[in-house]
C-alpha positions as CSV (number, residue, x, y, z in Angstrom):
1,M,-88.1,47.1,64.5
2,K,-87.9,43.4,64.1
3,E,-85.8,41.1,66.2
4,K,-83.2,39.2,64.9
5,I,-82.6,35.4,65.6
6,F,-79.5,33.9,64.3
7,V,-78.8,29.9,64.7
8,R,-76.3,28.0,65.5
9,G,-75.1,25.1,66.9
10,A,-73.1,23.6,70.1
11,P,-70.0,22.3,68.9
12,D,-71.1,18.8,69.8
13,F,-74.4,19.4,67.3
14,M,-72.3,20.8,64.9
15,K,-70.2,17.5,64.9
16,F,-72.8,15.7,64.9
17,F,-75.3,17.5,61.9
18,N,-72.2,17.5,59.5
19,S,-71.7,14.3,60.3
20,L,-74.8,13.3,58.5
21,D,-75.2,12.4,54.9
22,K,-76.6,15.5,53.5
23,Q,-79.1,14.0,51.6
24,S,-80.6,11.8,54.3
25,V,-83.9,12.8,55.5
26,S,-82.0,13.5,59.0
27,Y,-79.9,16.1,57.8
28,K,-83.1,17.6,55.6
29,E,-85.3,17.2,58.9
30,I,-83.0,19.0,60.9
31,N,-82.1,21.6,58.3
32,E,-85.8,22.2,57.8
33,A,-86.1,23.1,61.6
34,L,-83.4,25.2,61.6
35,D,-85.1,27.4,59.4
36,L,-88.3,27.6,61.0
37,L,-86.3,29.4,64.6
38,K,-85.0,31.7,62.3
39,K,-88.3,32.3,61.9
40,D,-89.3,31.9,65.5
41,Y,-87.0,31.3,68.1
42,A,-90.2,30.0,70.3
43,R,-91.8,27.6,68.3
44,G,-90.6,24.5,70.6
45,D,-91.9,23.4,73.7
46,K,-90.6,25.3,76.3
47,I,-88.6,22.9,79.5
48,P,-89.5,23.9,82.7
49,R,-86.2,24.8,85.1
50,D,-86.6,21.8,87.3
51,H,-86.0,19.7,84.4
52,W,-82.5,20.8,83.0
53,P,-80.2,18.7,82.9
54,K,-76.7,20.2,85.0
55,K,-75.1,19.2,82.0
56,Y,-76.6,22.1,80.0
57,I,-75.9,24.7,83.0
58,K,-72.8,23.6,83.7
59,E,-71.4,24.0,80.1
60,H,-73.3,26.4,78.3
61,Q,-74.5,28.7,81.2
62,I,-78.2,28.4,79.9
63,H,-81.1,31.0,80.9
64,T,-84.0,29.2,79.4
65,L,-84.4,26.0,77.6
66,F,-86.7,24.7,74.3
67,R,-87.7,20.9,72.6
68,Y,-88.3,21.4,69.3
69,K,-89.9,18.0,68.4
70,L,-89.2,16.7,65.1
71,R,-91.5,14.5,63.3
72,S,-89.2,11.5,62.9
73,G,-89.6,11.9,66.7
74,W,-86.1,13.1,66.8
75,R,-85.6,16.5,69.1
76,L,-83.8,19.3,68.9
77,V,-82.9,20.9,72.8
78,Y,-81.5,24.4,72.1
79,T,-81.4,27.9,74.2
80,V,-82.0,31.4,73.3
81,Y,-79.9,34.3,74.7
82,G,-79.8,37.6,73.2
83,T,-81.4,41.1,73.6
84,K,-84.6,43.1,72.7
85,H,-83.8,42.9,69.9
86,E,-80.9,40.8,68.7
87,K,-81.6,36.6,69.9
88,A,-79.0,34.1,69.3
89,C,-80.6,30.1,69.4
90,T,-77.7,27.8,70.1
91,I,-78.9,24.0,69.2
92,L,-77.2,22.3,72.3
93,E,-78.1,18.3,70.7
94,A,-80.3,16.3,68.3
95,F,-80.9,12.7,69.8
96,D,-84.0,10.5,69.4
97,H,-86.8,10.1,71.9
98,K,-84.7,7.0,73.8
99,E,-82.1,9.3,74.1
100,Y,-83.8,12.4,74.9
101,E,-85.7,10.6,78.1
102,K,-81.9,9.4,79.4
103,R,-80.5,12.8,79.0
104,F,-83.7,14.3,81.1
105,G,-83.9,11.4,83.5
106,Y,-87.2,10.1,82.4
């Protein structure tokens, strides 16, 4: 049985994503990435636990954390919850490289 993958956005991400112009390059690129994650949630790079921002642990009770690099240099940060047969990929944030580095303390 093939596992089902659901992709959803955390409230802060959805507020940002829904504010984008649907014709913008950013919207289209993020939307394309979401479609790819529906097929394979592990497309992104797994972020080592010792690099996780406390904000994500506190607000989302994460157990995994991934980064998906967009062509534009932006990053999607997401976590995955689920069972052997069903996964929910939750997008926590999308930001440019500078903001990503700030969030992760680089």
